[in-house]
C-alpha positions as CSV (number, residue, x, y, z in Angstrom):
1,M,115.2,21.2,37.5
2,K,118.5,19.4,37.8
3,V,118.9,16.9,40.6
4,L,122.2,15.4,41.6
5,I,122.0,12.1,43.7
6,A,125.3,11.5,45.6
7,D,124.4,8.3,47.3
8,K,122.7,4.9,46.6
9,F,119.0,5.7,46.0
10,E,116.1,3.5,45.1
11,D,115.2,3.0,41.4
12,S,111.6,4.0,42.2
13,G,112.8,7.4,43.4
14,R,115.1,8.0,40.4
15,D,112.3,7.0,38.0
16,G,109.8,9.2,39.9
17,L,112.1,12.2,39.7
18,A,112.5,11.8,36.0
19,G,108.8,11.3,35.7
20,I,108.1,14.9,37.1
21,G,110.5,16.3,34.6
22,C,113.8,16.5,36.6
23,D,117.1,16.1,34.9
24,V,118.7,13.4,37.2
25,R,122.3,12.8,37.6
26,Y,123.0,9.6,39.6
27,L,126.6,9.6,41.1
28,P,126.4,7.4,44.1
29,E,130.2,7.2,44.6
30,A,130.7,10.9,44.5
31,K,132.3,12.0,47.8
32,D,134.5,14.8,49.1
33,D,136.6,16.4,46.2
34,R,134.7,14.3,43.6
35,L,131.4,15.6,44.8
36,I,132.7,19.2,44.7
37,E,133.7,18.6,41.1
38,A,130.4,17.0,40.3
39,I,128.5,20.1,41.7
40,R,130.8,22.4,39.8
41,T,130.3,20.6,36.5
42,E,126.6,19.6,36.8
43,R,125.4,22.8,38.5
44,P,122.4,21.0,40.2
45,D,119.5,22.8,41.8
46,V,118.9,19.9,44.2
47,L,121.3,17.6,46.0
48,I,120.1,14.3,47.4
49,V,122.3,12.4,50.0
50,R,122.1,9.8,52.6
51,S,125.4,9.3,54.5
52,T,127.5,11.5,52.2
53,R,129.0,14.5,54.0
54,V,128.0,17.9,52.6
55,T,130.6,20.5,53.5
56,E,130.8,24.3,53.2
57,S,133.2,24.1,50.3
58,M,130.6,22.2,48.3
59,L,128.0,25.0,48.8
60,D,130.4,27.8,47.6
61,I,129.5,27.0,44.0
62,Y,126.1,28.6,44.6
63,S,124.0,26.5,42.2
64,L,122.2,24.5,44.9
65,R,118.9,25.6,46.1
66,L,117.9,22.6,48.1
67,I,119.6,19.7,49.9
68,V,117.5,16.7,50.8
69,R,118.8,14.2,53.4
70,A,117.2,10.9,52.2
71,G,116.7,9.9,55.9
72,A,116.0,11.4,59.2
73,G,119.2,12.7,60.7
74,Y,121.1,15.5,59.0
75,N,124.2,15.9,61.1
76,T,126.3,15.0,58.1
77,I,125.3,18.3,56.4
78,D,126.8,21.6,57.2
79,V,123.3,23.2,57.9
80,A,124.7,26.5,59.2
81,A,126.7,27.0,55.9
82,A,123.6,26.2,53.9
83,S,121.6,28.7,55.9
84,K,124.1,31.4,55.2
85,R,123.7,30.9,51.5
86,G,119.9,30.6,51.5
87,I,119.9,26.9,50.7
88,Y,117.0,24.9,52.0
89,V,117.8,21.6,53.9
90,S,115.1,19.0,54.2
91,N,114.9,15.5,55.6
92,C,112.5,12.5,55.6
93,P,111.6,12.0,59.3
94,G,109.7,8.9,60.4
95,Q,109.9,7.0,57.1
96,N,112.5,4.6,58.6
97,A,110.8,4.4,62.1
98,A,109.6,0.9,61.9
99,A,112.9,-0.4,60.5
100,V,115.0,1.2,63.2
101,A,112.6,0.0,66.0
102,E,112.7,-3.5,64.6
103,L,116.6,-3.5,64.7
104,A,116.6,-2.0,68.3
105,F,114.3,-4.7,69.5
106,G,116.4,-7.3,67.7
107,L,119.4,-6.0,69.6
108,L,117.5,-6.3,72.9
109,L,116.6,-9.9,72.2
110,A,120.1,-10.7,71.1
111,L,121.6,-9.2,74.3
112,D,119.2,-11.1,76.6
113,R,119.6,-14.5,74.8
114,R,123.2,-13.9,73.6
115,I,122.1,-15.1,70.2
116,P,125.3,-14.0,68.3
117,D,127.5,-16.0,70.7
118,N,125.2,-19.0,70.3
119,V,125.6,-18.9,66.6
120,A,129.3,-18.3,66.7
121,Q,130.0,-21.3,68.9
122,L,127.7,-23.6,66.9
123,R,129.5,-22.5,63.7
124,S,132.8,-23.4,65.3
125,G,131.3,-26.9,66.1
126,L,130.9,-26.4,69.8
127,W,127.7,-27.4,71.6
128,N,127.4,-25.3,74.9
129,K,123.7,-25.6,76.0
130,G,124.8,-25.3,79.7
131,E,126.3,-21.8,79.1
132,F,123.5,-20.4,76.9
133,S,120.5,-21.6,78.8
134,K,121.0,-18.7,81.2
135,A,118.9,-15.7,80.3
136,R,116.7,-13.3,82.3
137,G,113.9,-13.0,79.6
138,L,112.1,-9.8,78.6
139,Y,108.6,-10.6,79.8
140,G,107.7,-8.5,82.9
141,R,110.9,-6.4,82.6
142,T,111.0,-2.6,82.3
143,L,112.1,-0.9,79.0
144,G,113.2,2.8,79.3
145,L,113.0,4.9,76.1
146,I,115.1,8.0,75.8
147,G,113.4,10.1,73.1
148,L,109.8,9.7,72.1
149,G,109.9,10.7,68.5
150,K,108.5,8.5,65.8
151,I,111.2,5.7,66.3
152,G,110.8,5.8,70.1
153,L,107.0,5.6,69.7
154,E,107.4,2.6,67.4
155,M,109.2,0.8,70.2
156,V,106.1,1.0,72.5
157,P,103.8,-1.6,70.8
158,R,106.7,-3.9,70.3
159,A,107.6,-3.8,74.0
160,K,104.0,-4.2,75.0
161,A,103.8,-7.3,72.7
162,F,106.6,-8.8,74.7
163,G,104.9,-8.0,78.0
164,M,107.3,-5.3,79.1
165,R,106.5,-2.2,81.2
166,V,107.6,0.9,79.4
167,F,109.1,4.1,80.9
168,G,109.8,7.2,78.7
169,W,111.6,10.5,78.9
170,S,112.0,13.4,76.5
171,R,112.1,17.1,77.0
172,S,108.5,17.5,75.6
173,L,106.9,14.4,77.2
174,T,104.2,15.3,79.7
175,P,102.5,12.8,82.0
176,A,99.3,13.2,80.0
177,A,101.1,12.5,76.8
178,A,102.7,9.4,78.3
179,V,99.3,8.1,79.4
180,A,98.0,8.6,75.9
181,V,100.6,6.3,74.4
182,G,100.5,3.8,77.3
183,I,103.8,4.5,79.0
184,E,104.9,6.0,82.3
185,S,106.8,9.3,82.2
186,C,110.1,9.9,84.1
187,E,111.2,13.3,85.3
188,S,114.8,12.9,84.2
189,P,116.9,10.4,82.2
190,Y,118.6,9.4,85.4
191,I,115.3,8.4,87.1
192,L,114.5,6.4,83.9
193,A,117.9,4.7,84.0
194,A,117.5,3.7,87.6
195,Q,114.1,2.1,87.0
196,S,114.8,0.3,83.7
197,D,116.0,-3.2,83.1
198,A,116.8,-2.2,79.5
199,V,117.3,1.2,77.9
200,S,116.9,2.1,74.2
201,L,118.2,5.5,72.9
202,H,116.3,7.5,70.3
203,L,117.5,11.1,70.4
204,A,118.5,13.3,67.5
205,L,122.2,14.6,67.6
206,T,122.3,18.2,68.6
207,S,124.7,20.4,70.5
208,E,122.6,19.6,73.6
209,T,122.4,15.9,73.2
210,R,126.1,15.3,72.1
211,G,127.7,13.3,74.9
212,S,124.6,13.6,77.1
213,I,124.5,9.9,77.9
214,S,127.5,10.1,80.1
215,A,129.0,8.4,83.2
216,R,126.3,9.9,85.4
217,F,123.6,8.1,83.3
218,F,125.5,4.7,83.3
219,D,126.1,5.1,87.1
220,A,122.3,5.3,87.5
221,M,121.6,2.2,85.5
222,K,120.9,-1.2,87.2
223,D,123.8,-3.7,87.3
224,G,123.5,-6.1,84.4
225,A,121.0,-3.9,82.5
226,L,120.8,-3.8,78.7
227,F,121.6,-0.7,76.7
228,V,120.8,-0.2,73.0
229,N,121.6,2.8,70.8
230,T,120.3,3.0,67.2
231,S,120.3,6.9,67.0
232,R,123.7,8.5,66.8
233,G,127.0,7.3,68.3
234,E,128.1,10.8,69.4
235,I,125.2,11.1,71.9
236,V,126.9,8.5,74.1
237,D,130.1,8.9,76.0
238,Q,131.6,5.7,74.8
239,P,134.5,5.4,77.2
240,A,131.9,5.8,80.0
241,L,129.8,3.0,78.6
242,V,132.8,0.7,78.4
243,A,133.7,1.5,82.0
244,A,130.1,0.6,83.0
245,M,130.1,-2.6,81.1
246,R,133.2,-3.6,83.0
247,S,132.1,-2.4,86.4
248,K,128.4,-3.1,86.3
249,G,128.0,-5.9,83.8
250,I,125.9,-3.7,81.5
251,R,125.4,-5.3,78.0
252,A,125.4,-3.0,75.0
253,G,123.9,-3.4,71.6
254,L,125.0,-0.6,69.2
255,D,124.1,0.2,65.6
256,V,126.0,3.5,65.7
257,F,129.4,4.6,66.8
258,S,131.5,7.7,67.4
259,G,134.0,8.1,64.6
260,E,132.5,5.3,62.4
261,P,133.7,5.1,58.8
262,A,131.8,7.5,56.5
263,G,131.5,5.1,53.6
264,A,130.0,1.7,53.1
265,S,133.1,-0.1,54.2
266,G,136.4,0.6,55.9
267,E,138.4,-0.3,59.0
268,Y,137.1,0.5,62.4
269,N,139.0,0.0,65.7
270,N,137.5,0.8,69.1
271,E,138.0,-0.7,72.5
272,I,134.3,-1.5,72.9
273,L,134.5,-4.0,70.0
274,G,136.4,-6.4,72.3
275,E,134.1,-6.2,75.2
276,P,132.3,-9.6,75.9
277,G,129.0,-7.8,76.6
278,F,129.0,-6.0,73.3
279,Y,127.0,-6.7,70.2
280,G,127.1,-4.4,67.2
281,T,125.7,-3.8,63.8
282,H,127.0,-1.6,61.0
283,H,124.7,1.5,61.1
284,I,121.9,-0.4,59.3
285,G,118.9,0.7,61.2
286,A,117.1,2.2,58.2
287,S,118.4,-0.4,55.7
288,T,115.3,-2.4,54.9
289,D,113.6,-2.5,51.5
290,Q,110.5,-1.1,53.0
291,A,112.2,1.9,54.7
292,Q,114.2,2.7,51.6
293,E,111.1,2.7,49.4
294,A,109.3,5.0,51.8
295,I,112.2,7.3,52.0
296,A,112.5,7.5,48.2
297,A,108.8,8.3,48.0
298,E,109.1,11.1,50.6
299,T,112.2,12.5,48.8
300,L,110.2,12.6,45.6
301,R,107.4,14.5,47.3
302,I,109.8,17.1,48.7
303,V,111.4,17.7,45.3
304,R,108.0,17.8,43.5
305,V,106.4,20.2,45.9
306,F,109.6,22.5,45.7
307,A,109.5,22.4,42.0
308,Q,105.8,23.1,41.7
309,T,105.3,25.7,44.5
310,G,108.7,26.8,45.8
311,H,107.8,25.5,49.3
312,V,109.9,22.9,51.0
313,P,108.3,20.1,53.1
314,N,110.2,19.1,56.2
315,V,112.6,22.1,56.0
316,V,114.9,22.1,59.0
317,N,116.9,25.4,58.7
318,L,114.3,28.1,58.7
319,A,114.6,30.6,61.6
320,T,112.2,30.1,64.5
321,T,112.8,33.7,65.6
322,T,114.1,36.7,63.7
323,P,115.4,40.2,64.7
324,A,112.0,41.6,63.8
325,T,110.5,44.0,66.5
326,H,107.4,45.4,64.6
327,V,104.9,44.5,62.0
328,L,103.8,46.9,59.3
329,V,100.3,46.2,58.1
330,V,99.5,47.7,54.7
331,R,96.0,47.5,53.4
332,H,96.0,48.4,49.7
333,K,94.4,48.0,46.3
334,D,95.7,45.1,44.4
335,R,97.7,47.1,41.9
336,P,101.3,47.0,40.6
337,G,103.9,49.1,42.4
338,V,102.2,49.4,45.8
339,L,104.7,47.2,47.6
340,A,107.6,48.5,45.6
341,H,106.7,52.0,47.0
342,V,106.6,50.6,50.6
343,F,109.9,48.8,50.2
344,D,111.7,51.8,48.7
345,L,110.7,53.8,51.7
346,L,111.9,51.1,54.1
347,K,115.2,51.0,52.3
348,S,115.6,54.7,52.4
349,A,115.3,54.4,56.2
350,D,117.7,51.4,56.4
351,I,114.9,49.3,57.8
352,N,115.3,45.5,57.0
353,V,112.4,43.2,56.2
354,Q,112.5,40.0,58.1
355,E,109.3,38.2,56.9
356,M,106.3,39.2,54.9
357,E,103.0,37.9,53.5
358,N,100.5,39.5,51.1
359,V,97.0,38.1,51.1
360,V,94.5,39.0,48.3
361,F,90.8,39.3,49.0
362,D,88.1,37.6,46.9
363,G,87.8,39.5,43.6
364,A,91.4,40.6,43.5
365,E,90.6,44.2,44.2
366,A,92.3,44.6,47.6
367,A,95.0,42.9,49.6
368,V,96.7,43.2,53.0
369,A,100.5,42.9,53.4
370,R,102.0,42.1,56.7
371,I,105.7,43.0,56.8
372,A,107.9,42.2,59.8
373,I,110.7,44.7,60.2
374,D,113.6,45.1,62.6
375,R,112.8,48.5,64.0
376,P,109.9,51.0,64.1
377,L,109.2,53.6,61.5
378,E,109.1,57.3,62.4
379,S,105.7,58.9,62.0
380,A,106.9,61.1,59.1
381,L,107.8,58.0,57.2
382,L,104.5,56.4,57.9
383,S,102.8,59.5,56.5
384,R,104.9,59.4,53.4
385,M,104.1,55.7,53.0
386,S,100.3,56.2,53.3
387,G,100.1,59.4,51.4
388,G,102.6,58.8,48.7
389,N,100.6,56.2,46.7
390,P,96.9,56.5,46.0
391,D,96.5,52.7,46.0
392,I,97.4,52.4,49.7
393,I,94.3,52.5,51.8
394,E,95.8,52.3,55.3
395,V,99.1,51.8,57.0
396,T,99.4,50.5,60.6
397,L,102.4,49.8,62.7
398,L,102.2,47.1,65.4
399,A,104.7,46.6,68.1
400,G,105.8,43.0,68.5
401,V,105.6,40.1,66.0
């Protein structure tokens, strides 16, 4: 199996891929047209990326079978285009959770104690203890978490260690689940914003979350509250955040930005960069040695399982629902040609198979196939199916899937 790595990737992961028999091509600088040419030339089965964009034109070459995002978010991959071509897309969720939570909490501390400004003035030779001795402190304050995935959950023990009270909101969070992790649930993001002295954002970027942290959210926040985003920049209405910083004294710590440079370096100009209540880092949440080693190990596992079984761990682009309306259950002898007979008859009736499984009983004498189809069979076709092959024991049509 040929693997193309189009981003920086740990030596341990590259060595591991070679160790399981993969033919590895490491081209960390391949981007855009250069990546298209690399895919055309190398014809890889698997493409591994981190921040590199994977576009539809890269998938037209049709050699790829699997794309692995060596990280959690996969918004830089054209998942819809991959799905149309039957290409699996997988990711490595949770492997960088501790690293991102550490940075998020570091930004909270920096905002409260104005650590970067302290350092900058000392480096310039200015002693200004009177100015920087003013801070609210985190002990006894409330932290609101928007999103309670693995990163959000990693924030909870850190906040507790600093003596903070924690509120949480996510679409799936129930009061019982909140109690189980030691936090208090809020019915909406706006209620959470109104109750929190600091808010940390941990949502995935989707069509629903894009721009969801809007002016309404910032209007609900307390004056002088802290706001941290280490998830995705596009989730936040950045002009609305700037307006809230100016009108309400909100201080913001961001690791991610809308329209940030795609590569490791480049120019970035945005009005928020000049705000006195702003601190920023360069989208480095997952960039610790520990996190990158864990991501490399998970990427290796995904490729190994795919190579050995054809299954893909952490796949993100399989359908959760299909057009199937009925299930055809075929109990049959475990003999060649049985399912070919069934599929030929389905094709003759222009009935499409959406999903199927065939389980074999102990002894390999009999099996049952469950075939999800997009419309029912007529009784005559059922009769032909069951009576046209002596190895078919019984055929049953079930409505619903």
